[in-house]
N, C-alpha and C positions, 0 to 999 in steps of 0.2 A: 593852276593850283596856287592858292595863297600861301606865301611863305612868311612866317612870323619873324620880323627883324628884331635886332637887339633892343631897339628903343621901345618896342611894343610889349615887352615882358611884364612891365609894371601895370599894364592895363588889365591884366587878368584879375578877377576877384580874389582877394586874399582869404584864405581859409582860417576861420576863427574858432578856436577851441576854448570852451569855458570850463575852468577847473573849479569845482565847488562841492560842497557837501550837501546831502539831501535836506538837511535842516534849514538850508538857505535857499530852498527851491523858489520861494516867493520873490526874493531878490533877483534870482536868475531870470524868472519870467518877466519881471519889470524891465530888467536890463535888455532882454531880447526884444521887447516891444520898442524900446527907444533906439535899438540898433536897426529897426526895420527900414528907415529911410536909406541907410547904407546898403542894405540888402536889395532894395528896390532899384537903387542907382548902380547895382552890380559892382559896388566897391568891395563888398565882403560876401562870404557865404558862411553861415553858421554850421559847424559840424555837430550834428545832433547825436546825443547819447541817451535820449529819453526812451528810445525803443529797445535799449539793451536790457534784457531781463537777467535776473540772478541765474547763474549756471556756471558750468566749468570754464566757459570761454569769455565771460563778461569782462574780467580784468584785462585780458589780452586785447580784446576789442577796443576798450577805452584807451589803452596805451597806443594802439595802432592809430586811433583818431588823433591823439596828442602828437604822435610822430609825424603825422601828415599836415599839421597846422603851420601856417605862416605867422599867426598871432595867437598868443596864449593869454587869456584873461583869468587871473587867479582871484577869486572872490574871497577876500580875507575877513575873517571873523573869529571869535573864540571857538566856534564849532569847527572851523577849517583846521585849526591846529589840534583839535580833539579827535579828528578823523584819522585813523591809522592809514587808510588808503591814500588820503590826500598828502599826508606828511611823509610817508615812506615810499610812495610810488609816483604820484602825479607831480609833486613839487620837485623832488630830485631830478626826475626826467625833464621837467620844464627848465630847470636851472642848467642841466647839461646841454640841452638843445640851444639855449640862449647863449651859452659860452662857446659852443663848438660850431654851430650852424648859423648864428646870427638871427634866429627867430626872435620876433618881438614879444617880450614878456612884460606884461603890465599888471601889477597888483591893483585890484579895485577894493577899496576899504568899505566894508558894509557896516560893521559895528565896531565900537572902540575895543581894542585889544592891545596888550603890551607886546608888540611884535618886533620891536627894535632888537637887533642882535641876531635875528634869524637870517638865514642866507638870502631869503627873498626880499628882505627889507633894503637891500642894496639897490633895488630897482625903483625908478621913479613911479610913485603911486598916483592914482586918481581916486576921487575928484580933486579939484583945485585945492591947494593948501593942505592936501592929505587929510581933509575933514571927512570922517566917515559919513556915508549916505544917511544913516539913521539920525545924524545930528543936524541935518539941514532942515530949515523951517519948511521948505517946499521940496519934496523928494524929486519932483520933475526937474527942478533946477539942478539938483545933484546929478541926475542922469544926463542932462544936457551938457554939464561940465565934463562928464566921462566921455560922451560921444565926441565933443569938441577936442578933448585931449587925445583921444584915440585917432581922430582924423589927422591931427598934427603929427603924431608919431608915425602914422602910416605914410604921410607925405614925406617926412624926413627919411624913412626907410626906402621909399621909392626913389628918391634922389640919390641915396647912397648906392642902391642897386644899379641904377642907370650908369653911375660913374664906374662901378665895379665891372660892368659888362662891356665897357668900351674896349674894343679889340686892341691889343697891343700892336704897335707898328711891326709889320712883318712883310718879308718879301713874298709875293704871291707864289703859291706852289707851281712848279713847272708843269707843263702839259705833256701828256703822253702822245706818241705818234697817232695821228688821226684827229687831234684836237680834243681828245677826252681829258678833262682836268684830272691831275694826279690826286690820289686819295690823301687829303690833308691830315689824316690821322697817322701818317707813317710812323709806326711805333718803333721802327729800327733806330730812330734818333730821338733824343730828349725833346720835350715840348717847350723848349726855351722861347720859341717865337710866340707861343700862346701862354706865357707865364701869367698866372692868375693868383690873386689873393695873397696868403701868407703875410697879412698885414702885421700881426703881432710879432711874428718871427723876424720879418724884415725890419721893423722898427727897433727891435732889440739888437739885431746884428749891426744896424747902422749906428746906433748909440754906442755900442762897444767899440766899433772902429774909430769913431770920432774921439772917444775917451782914451784911446790907446791900449785897450784891453785885447788880449788874444783869445780866440774862440775856436772851439772844435764843434762842427756840425755833424751830428750822427743821424743815420737813417738807413733804410733798406736801399737796395739798388733801385735806381730810376725813380726815387721818390721826389727828386727836385733839389738835392743839396747844392749841386754846382750852379743851377739856375738861380737859387736864392742868393748865393754869395756873389755871383756876377751882377745880379740886380742891385744888391747892397753897394757894391763897388761903384756902379753907375750913379746911384743916388748920392753917395758921399762925394764922389768926384765932381758931380754937377754942382753940389752945394758949396764945396770948398774952393772951387775955381783954381787959381794958381797955387794955393796952399794944399791942394789935394794930396793924399798919401801917394807915395811911389809904390806901385803894385808890381811885385815880381811873382810870376806864376810858374809853378812846376807841376806838370801832370805826371804823377808818379807811375801811373799805368803805362804811359807811353815812354817814359824816360828812365825807368829804374835801371835798365841795362847800361845807361851812360855813367852811372855812379859806381866806380870801383874803389875810389879812395875819397878821403875827405877833400882833397884838392879838387876833384871833379865837381863836387857839390858847390864849393866856394867859387869856382870859376864861373859857373852858371849865374850865380847871384852877382858877382863882380862885373860880368859882362853888361847886365842891365843897369847897374849903378853907373858904370862909365858912360853909357848912352845918355842917362839922365843928367850927368854932369857936363856933357858936351865934350868929354874926353875920348880918346881912342881906347877901345876895350883892351887892346894889347898891353897898355901901360899897367893896368891893375893886374892883368893875368901874369905879366912878368914879375911883378912884385910878389905875388903868391907863389909862383914857381921857385923864385929865389929863396923864399922862406921854407918851402917844402924841401928843397934840395940841399940847403946849407947845413942842416943838422939832423934832418929826419926827426925833429922834435915836434910832436903834435901840438904841444903847448905854444911853441914859437909860431907855428902856422895859425893857430887859433887867435893868438894875440895880434898877429898881423891883420887877420881878417876883421877882428873887432875894431882895430884902428881904421880900416877902410870904411867900415860902416859909420863910425863916428864922423870921419872926415866928409863922407858923402852927405850925411844929414846936414852938416854945417854949410856945405857948398850949395845944396839944393834948397835948404830950408823946409824940407818936406819929410814927414815921418816915413819910415820904410816898413812896408807890409809884405811878408812872405806868405803867399797863398799856395798851399800844397794840396792839390786835388788827388783823390783816390789814395789817401795817405797810407791805408793798410797795405798797399802794394810794396811799401818799403821793405817789408819782410823778405821779399824775393831778392832784393839787393843784399840784405843781411846774410841770407842763406848762401849766396854765391861767395861772399867774402869769407865765410867760415872755412877754415882749412887752407886758404890760399895765402901765400906769403907775399902779401901786398903791403907795403909800408903805409901806415895810417889808413887802414882799410875803412871803408864806409860801413859802419856798424852802429850798434845801439849807443855807444859812447858819444857819438856825434849828436844824437838826439838829446842826451842828457846835457851836453854842452849848450845846445840851443835853449834848453830850459834856463840855463844861467843867463842868457841874453834876455830872455823874457822877464827875469827877475831884476835885471839891471836897473838901477835907479834912474839912469838917463833915458831909459825906455828906447834904446837904440834900435831894437827890432821887435816888430809886432808880428804874430803868426796867426794865420787862418787855416784851419784844416777841415777838409771834407773827408769823413770816415764812414765806412760801414762798421757794423757792430763788432765784428771779430777783431777790430783794431784794439778793443779793450783787452781781449785775451793776449794780443801781441804785447801790449804795454806791460802786463803782469809777467809774462814769460821773460821778456828782455829787460825788465826793470827800467823802463824808459823814464819813469817819474815825470812825465810830461803833462798828462791830462789834469793832474791836480793843480797845475798852474793856469789852466785855461777855463774860460767860461764855457760850459757845456750846453749845447742846444740840440734837443732831440726833435727830429722832423717826422711827423706822421702824415696822414692823408690830408687832402684839401678840406677846407670848410665847405659847407653845402653850396653856398652861393658860387664860389669859385669852381667847384666841381661841375655844377650845372653849366657854367660858362664854357668850361673845357669840353663838355659834351656837345654843346650846340654851336659855338662860335666857329670852329674850324671849317664847318660845312654849312654855315648859315645861308649861303646863297644857293645851295643846291639840294639840301636835305632838310625836311621838317620833322622834328621829333614831337609827338604829342606829349602831354604832361605825364601820363602813365608810363610811357616809354622812357622818359628821362628818369623818373623815380626808379624804374627797373634797372636802368644803367647804373645808378648809384648803389642800389642793393647788391648787384652782382660784383661791382668793382670796389666797394668799400671806400669810394672816393679817392683811391690811389691813382695818381696821374698816369702811370704806365698802363695800368689795367684799363683806364678809360680810353687811352690811345689804342690799345690792342683790341678791346671789344668793339670800340667805335669803328676801327678799320675793317673788322670782319662784318659788322652790320652794314656799313656803307657798300662794301664790295658785294654783299648778298643782295642789297636792294637794287644795285645796278643790274645784276643778272635778272632780277624780277621786273626791271624797268619801272620802278616806282620811286618817287621822291619822299613818300610818306613813311615814317617809322612809328609803329605802334608797339604796345607792350608785347604782343604775341611775336612780333618780329624779333625783338630782343631775346625773348625766351627761346625761340627756335634756334637762333644763332648761337646762343650759349650752349644748347644741347649739342649742336654740331661740333663746337669747339671741344667740349668735354669728351665727346666720343672718339676723338682722333688721338692716336698714340703719338703723332708727330709733334704735338704741342707741348711736350714735356719741358723743353727749354724755355717756353714762354712763361711757365708757372714756376720753374725753379728759381727765377729771379727773386721770388719772395722767400723761399726757404733755404736757399743755398748757404747763406751766411750762418744759419743756425745749425747746419751740419758741422761747422768748423769750430763752434764755441763749446767749451766744456765737454769735449768728447762726444758732441752730438746730442747731449741731453735735451736742449731746447727743441731740437727736431723731434725727439721722441715724445715730448709733451704735445707738440702739434699733431703727431700721428695718433696719440691717445685721444685727443679731443675729436679728431676726425672720425675715429672708430665709434665714438659715442654719440656724436651729433648727427642724428638721422634725418632731421628736418631743418628747414631754414630758421636761423636765429634761435635754435634750440639752446636753452641754458643748461649747462652741465655744472653741477655743484663741485666744489673743491674736493670733497671727500671721495666722490666717485671717480673724478679725474685722477687724483693722486693714487687711488687703488689701481686703476688701469695702467698708469705710468709705472707703478711699482712692479706689476706683473710683466711688463715689457722689459724692464731694466734691472729689476731686483734692488732698486734704490727706493728707500721708504723714508727718507729724511724730509718731513713735511716743511720744515723751515727752508731747506734748500729748494724744494719744489716751488714754494711761494716766491722765492727770489727769481727763479726762472720765469714764472708766470708774470711777475712784475716787469721783467725785461721785455717779454712778448707784448704785454699790455701797453708799454710805452710806444711801441710801433703801431698799435691799434690793428695789427694783423689779427690779434685775438682781443676781444673786448671784455672788460671786466665789469660786472654789475653786482651790487649788493642787494639781494632780494631774499628776504627771510633770514634765517639764522646764520647762513654762511654765504661766502662770495661765490658767484657763478660766472661762467665764461661761455662765449660763443664766438664764431668766426666773424670778423669784420667783412671781408669780401666773400660773398656767397659763392661766387664762381670758384674760389679756391677750395671751399668745403666740398663742393660737388666733384671737383677734379680729384681731390685726394680720396674720396670714397669710391669714385669710379675706378681708380687705379689701385685699389686696396689689395688686390691679389697679383699686382704686377711688380716690376722691378723698382718702381718709384718709391714704394712704401716699405721696401725691405731694409 
C-alpha cells in the first residue's frame, strides 16, 4: 500500500474557491479559462458553485466550499462591495481563514474601485502593479499576469508547508512486546515531541523574553502552554549563546507541597542561582536561613533575597527568568498556609512582592507563568495584583496546517489518512492538540484491530461514535470543561451546557438571545452584559466559536466531538 510521505503533501492539487458577485460572471468565466492549464497540470482544482440553486441551503453550501479551499480568489469590483453576501459572509470568512489557517487569499482587481481601507486591501493583489483587468490594453495579458502571480504564490506556500511539515526531532516511540510499534499518539503525555506551528505565539513570546518582559500564557488543559514556553526558551537560548537568560523552573503542580514558607520558595531559586555562579548552593541557603531566623522579619528576608538576585545577575551577566508552570496550583499552597502558625507563610503576599521585582527598574527578575483560566479568579480573590504587570498570551487550538501535521506525522510510516479523514479529524477535534492525540490514538488502535493501514472518513466517524457511547471516557472530555466549573461559581460551565442543549446539529449556530434565555432558565441569571463577558472568555479558548451573522452574534462548538459528548450525556451525571 502506498503511504503518502511528508514531502508529498504539496503535490496534491490545491482547491481554489472563487469569491465573486453574479454581476461579474463574465470576468469569472474568463479567469477560469486562463486557469485551465493549472487544472490540466493537476496543480489546482476549481471548486464549482455554479450548480448551486437558490434555496434554503445555498448559502451554507457556498460557505462549505469556501471552508474547504486552499486558495481563495476574491474578484474585486464595485459590485463586489455592493453585494451583501460577499461583504457580510464570504469576505469575513475568507479573512478569518487566512488569519487562522494560513489559506492563500488573493484579491483579483477586475474594475477600478476605491477599496483601500477595507480589510481585504491588506493582501497582495493581482494583476501586476494592482492594475485592474479592465484597464489593460489586452485582457489576455492581464489574466496571464494573474496566473503567473498565482503560481508564484502557490510555490511560496508549498515551500512554507514543506518546512512546516518537517518532523521535529524526537526519540522513536518504544516498541511493545512482540515487536509491535507503540501507538505514537499516546495522549497520556503532552505532544511536546510533535510540537507544531504556534508561529505567531512563539515569535511574540521569544520577543518578550529577549526584551525582558514578563508573560503569562493562558489556556485550557493540554493545549500546549508548557510546550510553547519550552520551545521559546530553546530558541532564545540558542540565539543568545553565552548571554542566554538563566532559566529557573518551578512546576507548581509537582512542588506546591514543598512551599510552606517564603524561605522554602527563595531556597529553590537560590539553589539554581548558586549553580549558575559556580558556587556551592549551601552558601546562599545559609545566607537566607540567617536572614529568616535573625528577626523573623519578612522584609529583611525579602531584601536579602533581592540582594542575592542582583549579585547573581552581575556575576553571571545573564538575566534571570523564573518560569512557573501550572501556576494556578499555587492556590493549594495558599490554602494549606491559612490557619497554620508558620512564620512568613507562603501566601498571596509573596506574589505581590514578586510583582515589585517585576516592576524594578533594574529588571532583576523576569517571570513566565503557564496558567489555566481559573488562575484569573484566584488573582481576584487573593488580590495578587500580578497579571496586570504581565503581557498576557491566550493560547487556543492549532492552526490548520499544524493540526494536519499533528494528525499525520506521528504515524506517517504506518498509517495513511485520506484527505476526507483528515478533515473529519479536524472537525471532531476543533484542532485542539490533546483531542487530536486522543482521537488519533483511538483511531489507530481501531485500525490495528481491523488490520488495515488506511483511515477514511467513515473510520473516523465510527470511532467517534464508539468514544461518545462509552461512559468511561468522561475524564477524557472533562479536560476541556473542568476549568469552567471553577470560575465564577460555574457560570461558564452552565453557558456551555446551555449551548449543548440547543445545538442539535454539527456547527449549528445559536443566536445570543436564545442562548441567554436558556442560560437564564438554568441559573436564573439574566444579566446580558455578564453573559456576553462569559461568552467572550469562552470564545478566547475557541472551545466555543463566535460568529457575526445577521443582526446578532451567534455561537457554535469548536470541537464537534465535545458537542456530541455533552448531548449524549445530557441525562447523566456529567451535565447535572
